[in-house]
C-alpha atoms as a printed R data frame, in Angstrom:
    type eleno elety resid chain resno       x       y       z
1   ATOM     1    CA   MET     A     1 -49.043  21.037  13.921
2   ATOM     2    CA   GLN     A     2 -50.116  20.539  10.430
3   ATOM     3    CA   MET     A     3 -51.588  17.241   9.316
4   ATOM     4    CA   LYS     A     4 -48.882  16.478   6.690
5   ATOM     5    CA   ASN     A     5 -46.024  16.875   9.270
6   ATOM     6    CA   LEU     A     6 -47.879  14.228  11.734
7   ATOM     7    CA   ARG     A     7 -48.098  12.048   8.718
8   ATOM     8    CA   ALA     A     8 -44.569  12.355   8.019
9   ATOM     9    CA   ILE     A     9 -43.545  11.766  11.513
10  ATOM    10    CA   GLY     A    10 -46.115   8.647  11.583
11  ATOM    11    CA   ALA     A    11 -44.142   7.298   8.590
12  ATOM    12    CA   LEU     A    12 -40.671   7.651  10.242
13  ATOM    13    CA   LEU     A    13 -42.110   5.995  13.301
14  ATOM    14    CA   ALA     A    14 -43.349   3.026  11.082
15  ATOM    15    CA   VAL     A    15 -39.981   2.541   9.818
16  ATOM    16    CA   GLY     A    16 -38.410   2.551  13.009
17  ATOM    17    CA   ALA     A    17 -40.639   0.097  14.376
18  ATOM    18    CA   PHE     A    18 -40.061  -2.105  11.267
19  ATOM    19    CA   ALA     A    19 -36.410  -1.974  12.123
20  ATOM    20    CA   VAL     A    20 -36.685  -3.042  15.525
21  ATOM    21    CA   MET     A    21 -39.021  -5.956  14.880
22  ATOM    22    CA   THR     A    22 -37.205  -7.232  12.016
23  ATOM    23    CA   GLY     A    23 -33.391  -6.328  13.312
24  ATOM    24    CA   ALA     A    24 -32.841  -4.532  10.000
25  ATOM    25    CA   VAL     A    25 -30.444  -1.605  10.027
26  ATOM    26    CA   VAL     A    26 -31.877   1.185   7.562
27  ATOM    27    CA   PHE     A    27 -29.358   2.830   5.925
28  ATOM    28    CA   ALA     A    28 -29.649   4.361   2.085
29  ATOM    29    CA   SER     A    29 -26.020   4.575   1.419
30  ATOM    30    CA   GLY     A    30 -22.636   5.917   2.482
31  ATOM    31    CA   THR     A    31 -19.443   7.880   1.449
32  ATOM    32    CA   LEU     A    32 -16.020   7.201   2.623
33  ATOM    33    CA   TYR     A    33 -12.771   9.066   1.642
34  ATOM    34    CA   TYR     A    34  -9.420   7.234   1.365
35  ATOM    35    CA   THR     A    35  -6.923   8.078   3.967
36  ATOM    36    CA   GLY     A    36  -3.859   6.065   2.801
37  ATOM    37    CA   GLN     A    37  -4.358   2.411   3.959
38  ATOM    38    CA   GLY     A    38  -2.108   0.299   2.043
39  ATOM    39    CA   PHE     A    39   0.903   2.811   1.829
40  ATOM    40    CA   THR     A    40   3.598   3.584   4.519
41  ATOM    41    CA   ASN     A    41   5.934   6.600   4.490
42  ATOM    42    CA   ASP     A    42   8.980   5.339   6.178
43  ATOM    43    CA   GLY     A    43  10.357   8.926   6.787
44  ATOM    44    CA   THR     A    44  11.970   9.299   3.173
45  ATOM    45    CA   THR     A    45   9.962   7.519   0.781
46  ATOM    46    CA   TRP     A    46   6.220   6.448   0.340
47  ATOM    47    CA   SER     A    47   5.980   2.808  -0.213
48  ATOM    48    CA   LEU     A    48   3.015   0.627  -1.337
49  ATOM    49    CA   ASN     A    49   2.884  -2.140   1.225
50  ATOM    50    CA   SER     A    50   2.189  -5.093  -1.059
51  ATOM    51    CA   GLN     A    51   4.026  -4.860  -4.320
52  ATOM    52    CA   ARG     A    52   3.132  -7.491  -7.108
53  ATOM    53    CA   CYS     A    53   4.544  -6.663 -10.548
54  ATOM    54    CA   GLY     A    54   4.639  -8.643 -13.785
55  ATOM    55    CA   LEU     A    55   2.080 -11.357 -15.215
56  ATOM    56    CA   ALA     A    56   1.633 -12.929 -12.021
57  ATOM    57    CA   GLY     A    57   0.854  -9.682 -10.115
58  ATOM    58    CA   GLN     A    58  -1.529  -8.720 -12.915
59  ATOM    59    CA   GLY     A    59  -3.247 -12.025 -12.416
60  ATOM    60    CA   VAL     A    60  -3.780 -11.230  -8.840
61  ATOM    61    CA   ALA     A    61  -5.158  -7.890  -9.787
62  ATOM    62    CA   ASN     A    62  -7.925  -9.894 -11.743
63  ATOM    63    CA   ASP     A    63  -8.806 -11.500  -8.246
64  ATOM    64    CA   GLY     A    64  -6.543 -14.312  -8.555
65  ATOM    65    CA   GLY     A    65  -7.725 -15.002 -12.224
66  ATOM    66    CA   THR     A    66 -11.433 -15.881 -11.186
67  ATOM    67    CA   GLY     A    67 -12.650 -13.146 -13.399
68  ATOM    68    CA   GLN     A    68 -14.546 -11.497 -10.314
69  ATOM    69    CA   PHE     A    69 -13.296  -8.016 -11.757
70  ATOM    70    CA   ALA     A    70 -11.337  -7.034 -14.590
71  ATOM    71    CA   LEU     A    71  -8.387  -4.934 -15.382
72  ATOM    72    CA   ASN     A    72  -9.790  -1.505 -16.100
73  ATOM    73    CA   GLY     A    73  -8.428   0.688 -19.216
74  ATOM    74    CA   PHE     A    74  -4.855  -0.617 -18.959
75  ATOM    75    CA   VAL     A    75  -2.680  -3.005 -20.626
76  ATOM    76    CA   LEU     A    76  -1.329  -6.090 -18.856
77  ATOM    77    CA   GLY     A    77   1.974  -5.139 -17.354
78  ATOM    78    CA   ASP     A    78   0.981  -1.342 -16.779
79  ATOM    79    CA   PRO     A    79   1.458  -0.063 -13.183
80  ATOM    80    CA   TYR     A    80  -1.791  -0.585 -11.176
81  ATOM    81    CA   LEU     A    81  -3.453  -0.626  -7.808
82  ATOM    82    CA   VAL     A    82  -6.360  -2.768  -6.482
83  ATOM    83    CA   TRP     A    83  -8.710  -1.065  -4.438
84  ATOM    84    CA   VAL     A    84 -11.027  -2.837  -1.893
85  ATOM    85    CA   LEU     A    85 -13.989  -1.315  -0.112
86  ATOM    86    CA   THR     A    86 -15.309  -3.731   2.620
87  ATOM    87    CA   VAL     A    87 -19.068  -2.979   3.613
88  ATOM    88    CA   ASN     A    88 -21.061  -6.101   4.285
89  ATOM    89    CA   GLY     A    89 -24.419  -6.013   3.146
90  ATOM    90    CA   ALA     A    90 -24.279  -3.256   0.697
91  ATOM    91    CA   SER     A    91 -25.709  -4.041  -2.751
92  ATOM    92    CA   SER     A    92 -23.720  -1.676  -5.040
93  ATOM    93    CA   ALA     A    93 -20.512   0.792  -4.689
94  ATOM    94    CA   THR     A    94 -18.611   3.216  -6.927
95  ATOM    95    CA   LEU     A    95 -15.262   4.668  -6.605
96  ATOM    96    CA   SER     A    96 -14.216   8.346  -7.617
97  ATOM    97    CA   LEU     A    97 -10.749   8.409  -9.039
98  ATOM    98    CA   PRO     A    98  -8.594  11.385 -10.162
99  ATOM    99    CA   ASP     A    99  -8.598  10.598 -13.991
100 ATOM   100    CA   GLU     A   100 -11.209   8.041 -14.481
101 ATOM   101    CA   GLY     A   101 -14.184   9.850 -12.756
102 ATOM   102    CA   ILE     A   102 -16.839   7.490 -11.019
103 ATOM   103    CA   VAL     A   103 -16.734   3.916 -11.999
104 ATOM   104    CA   ASN     A   104 -18.502   1.000 -10.701
105 ATOM   105    CA   MET     A   105 -17.053  -1.229  -8.311
106 ATOM   106    CA   TYR     A   106 -17.061  -5.112  -8.628
107 ATOM   107    CA   LYS     A   107 -18.756  -7.153  -5.753
108 ATOM   108    CA   VAL     A   108 -16.558 -10.036  -4.493
109 ATOM   109    CA   GLY     A   109 -18.189 -11.649  -1.222
110 ATOM   110    CA   GLY     A   110 -18.450  -8.908   1.290
111 ATOM   111    CA   THR     A   111 -16.219  -6.606  -0.457
112 ATOM   112    CA   PHE     A   112 -16.342  -4.418  -3.539
113 ATOM   113    CA   LYS     A   113 -13.002  -4.243  -5.686
114 ATOM   114    CA   TYR     A   114 -11.625  -2.350  -8.547
115 ATOM   115    CA   ALA     A   115  -8.305  -2.439 -10.558
116 ATOM   116    CA   SER     A   116  -7.127   1.116 -11.636
117 ATOM   117    CA   LYS     A   117  -4.148   2.784 -13.025
118 ATOM   118    CA   TYR     A   118  -1.360   3.578 -10.433
119 ATOM   119    CA   TYR     A   119  -1.590   6.607  -8.453
120 ATOM   120    CA   SER     A   120   0.866   8.112  -5.791
121 ATOM   121    CA   PRO     A   121  -0.434   8.740  -2.528
122 ATOM   122    CA   THR     A   122  -0.300  12.589  -2.881
123 ATOM   123    CA   GLN     A   123  -2.967  12.030  -5.596
124 ATOM   124    CA   ILE     A   124  -5.358   9.892  -3.881
125 ATOM   125    CA   ILE     A   125  -5.323  10.407  -0.020
126 ATOM   126    CA   GLY     A   126  -8.205  12.594   0.917
127 ATOM   127    CA   ILE     A   127  -9.202  12.729  -2.761
128 ATOM   128    CA   VAL     A   128 -10.479   9.436  -3.820
129 ATOM   129    CA   TYR     A   129 -13.691   8.219  -2.084
130 ATOM   130    CA   ALA     A   130 -16.119   5.199  -2.389
131 ATOM   131    CA   THR     A   131 -19.823   5.512  -2.023
132 ATOM   132    CA   TRP     A   132 -22.328   2.550  -1.540
133 ATOM   133    CA   THR     A   133 -25.817   1.610  -1.392
134 ATOM   134    CA   GLY     A   134 -27.543  -0.442   1.361
135 ATOM   135    CA   GLY     A   135 -25.729  -2.032   4.194
136 ATOM   136    CA   PRO     A   136 -24.062  -0.537   7.487
137 ATOM   137    CA   ASN     A   137 -22.727   3.004   7.699
138 ATOM   138    CA   ARG     A   138 -19.370   1.800   8.724
139 ATOM   139    CA   ALA     A   139 -16.759   0.790   5.994
140 ATOM   140    CA   THR     A   140 -12.977   0.460   5.127
141 ATOM   141    CA   LEU     A   141 -11.490   1.596   1.934
142 ATOM   142    CA   THR     A   142  -7.853   0.267   1.304
143 ATOM   143    CA   VAL     A   143  -5.309  -0.411  -1.469
144 ATOM   144    CA   SER     A   144  -4.496  -3.999  -1.218
145 ATOM   145    CA   HIS     A   145  -1.728  -4.178  -3.689
146 ATOM   146    CA   GLY     A   146  -0.375  -3.159  -7.074
147 ATOM   147    CA   CYS     A   147   2.602  -2.267  -8.955
148 ATOM   148    CA   PRO     A   148   4.332   1.128  -8.976
149 ATOM   149    CA   PRO     A   149   6.159   2.264 -12.209
150 ATOM   150    CA   ARG     A   150   9.733   1.307 -12.726
151 ATOM   151    CA   ASP     A   151  12.395   3.939 -12.263
152 ATOM   152    CA   GLY     A   152  15.293   2.296 -10.683
153 ATOM   153    CA   GLY     A   153  18.062   3.072  -8.084
154 ATOM   154    CA   TRP     A   154  16.445   3.303  -4.573
155 ATOM   155    CA   CYS     A   155  14.753   0.381  -2.891
156 ATOM   156    CA   SER     A   156  13.784   2.325   0.344
157 ATOM   157    CA   PRO     A   157  14.146   0.725   3.871
158 ATOM   158    CA   GLY     A   158  10.411   0.358   3.996
159 ATOM   159    CA   PHE     A   159  10.258  -1.581   0.801
160 ATOM   160    CA   TRP     A   160  13.009  -3.921   2.188
161 ATOM   161    CA   LYS     A   161  11.317  -4.449   5.418
162 ATOM   162    CA   ASN     A   162   8.006  -5.598   3.520
163 ATOM   163    CA   ALA     A   163   9.967  -7.749   0.808
164 ATOM   164    CA   THR     A   164   9.701 -11.468   0.786
165 ATOM   165    CA   ASP     A   165  12.653 -13.844   0.609
166 ATOM   166    CA   GLY     A   166  12.288 -13.849  -3.110
167 ATOM   167    CA   ALA     A   167  13.309 -10.234  -3.475
168 ATOM   168    CA   TRP     A   168  15.987 -10.824  -0.634
169 ATOM   169    CA   ALA     A   169  17.637 -13.669  -2.310
170 ATOM   170    CA   LEU     A   170  18.291 -11.218  -5.353
171 ATOM   171    CA   THR     A   171  20.710  -9.414  -2.864
172 ATOM   172    CA   GLY     A   172  22.847 -12.472  -1.918
173 ATOM   173    CA   TYR     A   173  21.750 -11.514   1.695
174 ATOM   174    CA   SER     A   174  19.041 -12.093   4.356
175 ATOM   175    CA   LYS     A   175  17.349 -10.292   6.953
176 ATOM   176    CA   THR     A   176  19.596 -11.918   9.548
177 ATOM   177    CA   SER     A   177  22.851 -10.641   7.967
178 ATOM   178    CA   LEU     A   178  24.797  -8.435  10.273
179 ATOM   179    CA   PHE     A   179  25.015  -4.426   9.650
180 ATOM   180    CA   ASN     A   180  28.583  -4.207  10.719
181 ATOM   181    CA   GLN     A   181  29.419  -7.026   8.056
182 ATOM   182    CA   THR     A   182  27.559  -5.777   5.230
183 ATOM   183    CA   VAL     A   183  26.551  -2.169   4.980
184 ATOM   184    CA   VAL     A   184  29.892  -0.913   6.944
185 ATOM   185    CA   PRO     A   185  32.097   0.861   5.568
186 ATOM   186    CA   ASN     A   186  31.246   1.466   2.008
187 ATOM   187    CA   TYR     A   187  27.623   2.742   2.593
188 ATOM   188    CA   TYR     A   188  27.726   3.879   6.315
189 ATOM   189    CA   GLY     A   189  31.016   4.858   7.560
190 ATOM   190    CA   THR     A   190  31.386   3.500  11.010
191 ATOM   191    CA   SER     A   191  30.269   0.160  12.898
192 ATOM   192    CA   THR     A   192  27.900   0.231  15.697
193 ATOM   193    CA   ALA     A   193  28.117  -2.102  18.642
194 ATOM   194    CA   LEU     A   194  24.769  -1.453  20.222
195 ATOM   195    CA   LEU     A   195  24.215  -5.154  19.942
196 ATOM   196    CA   PRO     A   196  27.495  -6.812  20.647
197 ATOM   197    CA   PRO     A   197  29.497  -8.262  19.623
198 ATOM   198    CA   ASP     A   198  28.501  -7.798  15.822
199 ATOM   199    CA   GLY     A   199  25.977  -5.064  15.953
200 ATOM   200    CA   PRO     A   200  22.305  -5.295  14.813
201 ATOM   201    CA   THR     A   201  21.062  -7.622  11.938
202 ATOM   202    CA   LEU     A   202  19.794  -5.642   8.659
203 ATOM   203    CA   ASN     A   203  16.264  -6.453   9.877
204 ATOM   204    CA   GLN     A   204  16.627  -4.809  13.298
205 ATOM   205    CA   VAL     A   205  17.979  -1.734  11.580
206 ATOM   206    CA   LEU     A   206  15.125  -1.747   9.129
207 ATOM   207    CA   SER     A   207  12.592  -2.108  11.862
208 ATOM   208    CA   THR     A   208  13.630   1.366  13.348
209 ATOM   209    CA   PRO     A   209  12.149   3.703  10.675
210 ATOM   210    CA   GLY     A   210  13.461   7.087   9.927
211 ATOM   211    CA   ALA     A   211  15.331   7.058  13.381
212 ATOM   212    CA   ASN     A   212  19.131   7.444  14.375
213 ATOM   213    CA   THR     A   213  18.785   4.398  16.916
214 ATOM   214    CA   TYR     A   214  21.810   2.502  14.970
215 ATOM   215    CA   GLY     A   215  23.565   5.871  13.828
216 ATOM   216    CA   ALA     A   216  23.162   9.240  12.601
217 ATOM   217    CA   ALA     A   217  24.186  10.466   9.133
218 ATOM   218    CA   SER     A   218  27.690   9.236   8.426
219 ATOM   219    CA   GLY     A   219  30.254   8.984   5.385
220 ATOM   220    CA   PRO     A   220  30.705   8.117   2.666
221 ATOM   221    CA   LEU     A   221  27.274   8.616   1.676
222 ATOM   222    CA   GLY     A   222  25.972  10.907   4.438
223 ATOM   223    CA   LEU     A   223  22.874   8.400   4.967
224 ATOM   224    CA   ASN     A   224  21.875   7.353   8.464
225 ATOM   225    CA   ALA     A   225  22.162   3.605   9.167
226 ATOM   226    CA   PHE     A   226  18.751   3.025   8.247
227 ATOM   227    CA   ASN     A   227  18.775   4.436   4.663
228 ATOM   228    CA   ALA     A   228  22.240   3.389   4.252
229 ATOM   229    CA   THR     A   229  20.919  -0.294   4.581
230 ATOM   230    CA   GLY     A   230  18.181   0.559   1.822
231 ATOM   231    CA   ALA     A   231  21.229   1.855  -0.193
232 ATOM   232    CA   PHE     A   232  23.294  -1.447   0.150
233 ATOM   233    CA   LEU     A   233  20.650  -3.745  -0.447
234 ATOM   234    CA   THR     A   234  19.474  -1.685  -3.686
235 ATOM   235    CA   ASP     A   235  23.155  -1.664  -4.924
236 ATOM   236    CA   GLN     A   236  23.211  -5.476  -5.153
237 ATOM   237    CA   LEU     A   237  20.514  -5.789  -7.883
238 ATOM   238    CA   VAL     A   238  20.726  -5.221 -11.493
239 ATOM   239    CA   GLY     A   239  21.178  -1.394 -12.009
240 ATOM   240    CA   GLY     A   240  22.511  -0.612  -8.667
241 ATOM   241    CA   PHE     A   241  21.938   2.132  -6.239
242 ATOM   242    CA   ASP     A   242  21.546   5.611  -7.528
243 ATOM   243    CA   PRO     A   243  21.898   8.346  -4.712
244 ATOM   244    CA   THR     A   244  19.642  10.855  -6.996
245 ATOM   245    CA   LYS     A   245  16.777   8.603  -6.467
246 ATOM   246    CA   VAL     A   246  16.568   8.532  -2.736
247 ATOM   247    CA   GLY     A   247  13.128   9.416  -1.575
248 ATOM   248    CA   VAL     A   248  11.637   8.996  -5.033
249 ATOM   249    CA   GLU     A   249   8.393   6.534  -4.722
250 ATOM   250    CA   GLY     A   250   8.465   3.556  -6.663
251 ATOM   251    CA   ALA     A   251  12.038   3.915  -7.894
252 ATOM   252    CA   CYS     A   252  12.918   0.275  -6.880
253 ATOM   253    CA   GLN     A   253  13.660  -2.094  -9.932
254 ATOM   254    CA   ILE     A   254  11.716  -5.062  -8.303
255 ATOM   255    CA   ASP     A   255   8.588  -5.763  -6.288
256 ATOM   256    CA   HIS     A   256   8.292  -7.365  -3.050
257 ATOM   257    CA   PHE     A   257   8.265 -10.981  -4.660
258 ATOM   258    CA   GLY     A   258  11.479 -10.308  -6.786
259 ATOM   259    CA   ASN     A   259   9.832  -9.697 -10.034
260 ATOM   260    CA   HIS     A   260  11.408  -7.042 -12.157
261 ATOM   261    CA   LYS     A   261   9.023  -4.363 -12.835
262 ATOM   262    CA   PRO     A   262   7.958  -4.249 -16.526
C-alpha cells in the first residue's frame, strides 16, 4: 500500500478517535427534501394545516414579531408560507425554492426558519429541499403555517376540522351541531341514523375523511355527507358556497381563526 494512502487512513482514524474521546458527532452537512409536512389532503382538497391570514398572521410569520427572521420579498398581507428546519447543532442552513432559488434560513433556537411566498403542495413536495452545515444527519422540514391566496366558495371538510372556534362562530354553528338538523336536506339529501336518535355531530362527520361512513353521494348536490358538511358550513360565510370551487386548494374565504383573507 502506498505511503499516501496509509497517511489518509491514519488521518481518518485520528478523527474517529477524537469523536470517541470527546463524544463529538462529526458531520459536515446534510440535505433534506420536503415531503409534505404541514399540508393534508382530505380526499378532495389539499389544505394547509395551520392557516393564519391578515396582519395578525403576518406578524406570526415574523416569528411572533420578535424580528428573528423577516418577511422575504413580499408585501404584508400577501399569501405566504413559513418553513421550519429542525436540526439541533447546525451552524447554518439554506432552502431551495421554486422561484427564489437558494436562500439563507434564519436561525431561531434549535431551528432555522424562512418566510416565503405561498406555494401549492404540487409545487414543493419532492422539489423544495434544505441543506445545513454541522449538526446531526437527521432533521425535519415542515411548513408550520401560512396563508393561501383568496379565492372563495369552498372551505373543505379538512379546513373545518382544523378550524378554531373563531372560524366556526362565523357560521352560527359548532362542531357539536347535529348533521341531521343542519346539513340535511338542502346540502345532503337524506338523514342518517347511524348514531341514534339524531345522527352524528358535524365534527364526527368531519373526522371521517373522504369516506361514506355517514352516507354516500346524495341529492340535491351529489355530495357525500363529508363534503356536504363542508358545503353547508361554507355557505354560512359571506360569499357562500360555490359548487364549481369544490376541490380547489385555498378557495376558502377565511383562515382557521376566522380572519378574512386579504
